[in-house]
C-alpha positions in Angstrom: 28.9 59.6 -23.0 27.9 63.2 -22.3 30.3 66.2 -22.0 28.8 69.5 -20.8 30.7 72.8 -21.1 29.8 75.9 -19.3 31.4 79.4 -19.6 30.7 82.9 -20.7 27.0 82.5 -20.2 26.9 79.6 -22.7 26.2 75.9 -22.2 27.4 73.3 -24.7 26.4 69.6 -24.7 28.3 67.0 -26.6 27.1 63.4 -26.8 29.4 60.5 -27.8 28.7 56.9 -28.6 31.2 54.2 -29.4 33.9 52.1 -27.8 36.1 54.9 -26.4 36.2 55.8 -22.8 35.1 59.2 -21.5 38.7 60.3 -21.1 39.6 59.3 -24.7 36.6 61.3 -26.1 37.5 64.3 -24.0 41.1 64.1 -25.2 39.9 64.3 -28.8 37.9 67.4 -27.9 40.7 69.2 -26.1 43.1 68.4 -29.0 41.1 70.9 -31.0 41.1 73.6 -28.3 43.1 76.8 -28.8 46.5 76.5 -27.1 46.4 80.1 -25.8 43.3 79.5 -23.7 43.7 78.9 -20.0 43.5 75.3 -18.6 39.9 74.1 -18.4 38.4 72.7 -15.2 37.2 69.1 -15.7 34.6 67.9 -13.2 33.9 64.2 -13.1 33.8 61.3 -10.7 37.0 59.6 -9.6 37.0 56.8 -12.2 40.4 56.7 -13.8 39.0 56.3 -17.3 37.4 59.7 -17.1 40.8 61.5 -17.1 42.2 62.1 -20.6 45.7 61.3 -21.6 46.9 64.6 -23.0 49.9 65.6 -25.1 52.6 67.9 -23.9 51.6 71.5 -23.4 47.9 70.6 -22.6 46.8 70.7 -19.0 43.5 70.4 -17.2 42.4 71.2 -13.7 40.8 68.0 -12.3 37.9 68.3 -9.9 36.0 65.4 -8.4 32.4 65.3 -7.4 31.7 65.8 -3.7 28.2 64.4 -4.1 29.9 61.0 -4.2 30.0 61.4 -0.5 26.6 59.6 -0.7 28.6 56.5 -0.1 28.2 57.4 3.6 24.4 57.3 3.1 24.6 53.7 1.9 26.4 52.6 5.2 24.5 55.0 7.5 22.4 52.1 9.0 25.6 50.5 10.3 27.5 53.6 11.3 24.8 56.3 12.0 26.9 58.7 14.1 30.0 58.7 11.9 28.0 59.1 8.7 25.8 61.8 10.2 28.9 63.8 11.1 30.4 63.6 7.6 27.2 64.4 5.8 26.5 67.4 8.1 30.0 68.8 7.4 29.5 68.4 3.6 26.0 69.9 4.0 27.6 73.0 5.5 29.8 73.4 2.4 26.8 73.1 0.1 25.0 75.7 2.3 27.9 78.1 1.8 27.8 77.5 -2.0 24.0 78.1 -2.1 24.5 81.4 -0.1 27.2 82.5 -2.6 24.8 81.8 -5.4 22.0 83.7 -3.8 24.2 86.7 -3.2 25.3 86.7 -6.9 29.0 86.5 -6.2 31.5 86.4 -9.0 33.7 83.4 -9.4 36.6 85.2 -7.6 34.3 86.4 -4.8 32.9 82.9 -4.5 36.4 81.5 -4.2 37.2 83.9 -1.3 33.9 83.2 0.3 34.6 79.4 0.3 38.2 80.0 1.6 36.7 81.9 4.5 33.7 79.7 5.3 34.3 76.3 3.8 38.1 75.8 4.1 37.9 75.4 8.0 35.1 73.0 7.6 37.0 70.8 5.1 40.1 71.0 7.2 38.2 69.8 10.3 36.6 67.0 8.2 40.0 65.9 6.8 41.5 65.7 10.3 38.6 63.7 11.5 38.9 61.2 8.6 42.6 60.7 9.2 42.0 60.1 12.9 39.6 57.3 12.2 42.5 55.2 10.8 45.3 56.6 12.9 43.5 55.9 16.2 42.0 52.6 14.9 38.4 53.8 15.3 37.4 52.4 12.0 38.2 49.2 10.2 39.7 50.1 6.7 37.9 47.1 5.1 34.5 48.0 6.5 31.9 50.0 4.5 32.7 53.1 6.5 36.4 52.6 6.0 36.0 52.3 2.2 34.0 55.5 2.1 36.6 57.3 4.2 39.4 55.9 2.0 37.6 57.3 -1.1 37.5 60.8 0.3 41.1 60.7 1.5 42.5 59.3 -1.7 40.8 61.9 -3.9 41.0 64.8 -1.4 42.9 67.2 -3.6 40.5 67.1 -6.7 37.6 67.1 -4.3 38.7 70.4 -2.8 39.6 72.2 -6.1 36.8 74.7 -5.3 39.0 76.1 -2.5 41.9 76.8 -5.0 40.4 77.7 -8.3 37.7 80.3 -9.1 34.6 78.8 -10.7 35.4 75.2 -9.8 32.0 73.4 -9.1 31.3 71.2 -6.1 29.7 68.3 -8.0 28.8 66.8 -11.4 25.1 66.9 -11.0 24.5 68.9 -14.1 25.8 66.1 -16.2 24.0 63.3 -14.4 20.7 65.2 -14.7 21.3 65.5 -18.5 22.0 61.8 -18.8 18.5 61.0 -17.6 17.2 61.5 -21.2 19.5 58.8 -22.5 18.6 56.5 -19.6 14.9 56.9 -20.4 15.5 55.9 -24.0 17.5 52.9 -22.9 14.6 51.7 -20.7 12.3 52.0 -23.7 14.6 49.9 -25.7 14.8 47.3 -23.0 11.0 47.1 -22.9 10.7 46.4 -26.7 13.5 43.9 -26.7 12.0 42.0 -23.7 8.6 41.8 -25.4 10.2 40.4 -28.6 12.3 37.9 -26.8 9.4 36.5 -24.8 7.5 36.0 -28.0 10.3 34.1 -29.7 9.1 30.7 -30.8 5.5 31.8 -31.3 3.8 32.4 -34.6 5.6 35.2 -36.5 2.3 37.0 -37.1 1.8 37.3 -33.3 5.2 38.9 -32.6 5.0 42.6 -31.9 6.3 45.0 -34.5 9.5 46.7 -33.3 10.6 50.0 -34.7 13.7 49.9 -36.9 15.7 52.0 -34.5 15.1 49.6 -31.6 16.0 46.6 -33.7 19.2 48.3 -34.8 20.1 49.1 -31.2 19.5 45.5 -30.3 21.5 44.1 -33.2 24.4 46.2 -32.1 24.2 44.8 -28.6 23.1 48.1 -27.1 21.0 46.3 -24.5 22.7 43.0 -23.8 21.6 43.0 -20.2 17.9 43.2 -21.2 18.5 40.4 -23.8 19.9 38.1 -21.2 17.1 38.8 -18.8 14.5 38.2 -21.5 16.3 35.1 -22.8 16.2 33.6 -19.3 12.5 34.0 -19.2 12.2 32.4 -22.6 14.3 29.5 -21.5 12.2 29.0 -18.4 9.1 28.9 -20.5 10.7 26.4 -22.8 11.8 24.1 -20.0 8.3 24.1 -18.5 6.9 23.1 -21.9 9.4 20.3 -22.2 8.5 18.9 -18.8 4.8 18.9 -19.7 5.6 17.2 -23.0 7.7 14.4 -21.4 5.0 13.7 -18.7 2.3 13.4 -21.4 4.6 11.2 -23.5 5.2 8.9 -20.4 1.5 8.3 -19.8 0.8 7.8 -23.5 3.5 5.2 -23.8 2.3 3.6 -20.5 -1.2 3.4 -21.9 -0.1 1.9 -25.2 1.9 -0.8 -23.4 -1.1 -1.7 -21.2 -3.3 -2.0 -24.3 -0.8 -4.4 -25.9 -0.8 -6.6 -22.8 -4.6 -6.8 -22.8 -4.6 -7.8 -26.5 -2.0 -10.5 -25.9 -4.0 -12.0 -23.0 -7.2 -12.1 -24.9 -5.6 -13.6 -28.0 
């Protein structure tokens, strides 16, 4: 898990590993935060486990990632006109945010700029989303209906940037930082796959795996890769077994034929 903190021209990155959810790790961090500081803004996706359970007197301002509107991209082939409309409306909001960044606006000026330019866009989009269900234009259980439900259900945290100065639009900064961890995970998968596929061969032929990768494997850090590699190993084993039983069948058949010939001759 990765927590990125920005503020006062400083960026702080915290990495956590273990069994705790993101919200539990964040709660441990906020418990050490000075009580006199203002409530922080938490930007994350809408997964409930990302929201910390805080004690009394501790509050956060929850913001959800607008970039998760990409759900409409996934169903665009089936609903091209509707998805195009939603993505164009969200694109206008991102265009306003880019303009505010180019003009070097302060957080307060950026808030007023979004209230003037982006608030009407988001209001129009919200009304359009509600009409899709109210006028029975979209089936709620369809791919488009589920994407619309996601936006409506989390509309308030999705639009925090219209109420709080400095609230971001998305969580892309964290997702880009997590790519380093993903690359390391893929490297671990490669080493484990090679080791699993060499299981059963001569020990001297098995590739040497660094200690860190073995440790990660022993702690079930890549169980998915292990299952995938184990399946390949099992398929190889089954193919070998079939060949063995076919050879055994002909060997036994040949032996029985030889015994019959000996019996006749005798």
